[in-house]
C-alpha positions in Angstrom: -29.6 26.8 -29.5 -31.3 30.2 -28.6 -34.1 28.5 -26.7 -31.6 26.6 -24.6 -29.7 29.8 -23.9 -32.9 31.6 -23.0 -34.0 28.7 -20.6 -30.5 28.7 -18.9 -30.6 32.5 -18.5 -34.1 32.3 -17.0 -33.1 29.5 -14.5 -30.0 31.5 -13.6 -32.2 34.6 -12.8 -34.6 32.5 -10.8 -31.9 30.8 -8.8 -29.7 33.8 -8.2 -26.1 33.7 -7.3 -26.8 31.6 -4.2 -28.5 29.0 -6.2 -25.8 28.9 -8.8 -23.2 28.4 -6.1 -25.3 25.6 -4.6 -25.6 23.9 -8.0 -21.8 24.2 -8.4 -21.2 22.7 -5.0 -23.6 19.9 -5.7 -21.7 19.1 -8.9 -18.4 19.2 -7.1 -19.8 16.8 -4.5 -21.0 14.4 -7.2 -17.6 14.5 -8.8 -15.8 13.9 -5.5 -18.1 10.9 -4.9 -17.4 9.4 -8.3 -13.6 10.0 -8.2 -12.8 9.4 -4.5 -15.5 7.8 -2.4 -16.7 5.1 -4.8 -13.2 3.6 -5.5 -12.4 3.8 -1.8 -15.5 1.9 -0.9 -14.6 -0.8 -3.4 -11.1 -1.0 -1.9 -12.6 -1.2 1.6 -14.9 -4.1 0.5 -11.9 -5.9 -0.9 -9.9 -5.4 2.4 -12.9 -6.6 4.4 -13.1 -9.8 2.3 -9.3 -10.4 2.8 -9.7 -9.9 6.6 -12.6 -12.4 6.6 -10.5 -15.0 4.7 -7.6 -14.5 7.1 -10.0 -14.9 10.1 -11.5 -18.1 8.5 -8.0 -19.4 7.9 -7.1 -18.8 11.6 -10.3 -20.5 12.8 -9.8 -23.6 10.6 -6.1 -23.8 11.6 -6.9 -23.6 15.3 -6.6 -20.1 16.8 -7.4 -21.4 20.3 -4.5 -21.4 22.8 -5.7 -24.8 24.2 -5.4 -26.6 20.9 -3.3 -29.8 20.8 0.2 -29.5 19.5 -0.4 -31.3 16.1 -3.1 -28.7 15.2 -0.6 -25.9 16.0 2.0 -27.6 13.7 -0.6 -27.8 10.9 -1.4 -24.1 11.3 2.3 -23.3 11.3 2.8 -25.4 8.2 0.0 -23.5 6.4 1.6 -20.2 7.5 5.0 -21.2 5.9 3.2 -22.2 2.7 1.7 -18.7 2.5 5.2 -17.2 2.3 7.1 -16.9 -1.0 10.0 -19.3 -1.5 13.5 -18.1 -0.9 14.5 -18.5 -4.5 11.9 -15.9 -5.5 13.7 -13.0 -3.8 15.1 -11.5 -7.1 11.5 -11.3 -8.4 10.4 -9.3 -5.3 13.5 -7.0 -5.6 12.4 -6.3 -9.2 9.1 -5.1 -7.9 10.8 -2.8 -5.4 13.1 -1.4 -8.1 10.3 -0.8 -10.5 8.3 1.0 -7.8 11.3 3.2 -7.2 11.6 3.9 -11.0 7.8 4.7 -11.2 8.4 7.4 -8.6 11.6 8.6 -10.2 13.7 7.6 -7.2 17.2 6.4 -7.9 18.5 3.4 -5.9 22.2 3.4 -6.6 23.2 1.3 -3.6 21.6 -0.8 -1.0 22.2 -2.9 2.0 20.9 -6.5 1.7 21.1 -9.2 4.4 19.5 -12.6 4.5 18.8 -14.0 8.0 17.6 -17.5 8.3 15.8 -18.7 11.5 17.4 -21.5 13.5 15.1 -24.2 12.2 15.6 -22.9 8.6 11.9 -22.5 7.8 11.7 -18.7 7.9 14.1 -16.4 6.1 14.1 -12.6 6.6 15.7 -10.7 3.8 16.5 -7.2 5.1 16.7 -4.5 2.4 18.1 -1.1 3.4 17.8 1.6 0.8 19.2 5.2 0.9 16.8 7.3 -1.2 16.7 11.0 -2.3 13.6 12.7 -3.5 10.5 14.4 -2.4 8.4 13.2 0.6 5.4 12.5 -1.7 7.6 10.3 -4.0 8.8 8.3 -1.0 5.4 7.8 0.5 4.1 6.6 -2.9 7.1 4.3 -3.3 6.6 2.8 0.1 2.8 2.4 -0.5 3.4 0.7 -3.8 5.9 -1.7 -2.3 3.7 -2.6 0.6 0.7 -3.0 -1.7 2.6 -5.1 -4.3 4.4 -7.5 -2.0 2.3 -9.2 0.6 5.2 -10.6 2.6 7.1 -7.4 3.1 7.2 -5.2 6.2 8.4 -1.6 6.5 10.9 -1.6 9.4 12.3 1.9 9.2 11.8 5.2 7.5 14.2 7.9 8.6 14.0 11.3 6.9 16.8 13.9 6.8 16.4 17.4 5.2 19.4 19.7 4.6 17.5 23.0 4.8 13.9 23.9 5.7 12.9 25.1 2.3 14.5 22.3 0.3 11.8 20.1 -1.3 14.3 17.2 -1.7 14.9 15.0 1.3 17.3 12.1 2.0 15.8 9.0 3.6 16.8 5.6 4.8 14.1 3.0 4.1 14.4 -0.5 5.5 12.1 -3.3 4.4 12.1 -6.9 5.6 10.9 -9.5 3.1 9.8 -12.7 4.8 10.4 -15.9 2.8 9.9 -19.6 3.2 13.4 -20.8 3.9 12.9 -24.4 2.9 
């Protein structure tokens, strides 16, 4: 133990305070890479693979505007099959409510409307939620919902704060969940 302490003291004297600060910054940079950059790189790779699969799907389904009408119908049929069925709406609402609970946001009431397209193939389930909490809680809630439900869109996020110093804000959040109507 004493030889180790002696060697560390010797290296500290040789490096000086500038060298010790440099070593500390190098350690902090290594920690930042392991904690932040590496997981973000993995997520970026995953998103790039998803984008490639969507691009391949569009190519095989006929993304050209001069494609014959039957090919467009096939592409549209594939699109509708990607959407969750209308009867699964309660399952998706459970995901929204659990995301709100995870961020300690209370959802006492909500505004829910189901709109079905004229041909009945596409259903848009509009979900309006008044929420009270911190801005960070709301951002995390929205991110969790958008990440957890592939067929949802954020339509509106309106923020209202009573006073400038108040950390709690009131917000109106409106999502649209797209469902296969048939």
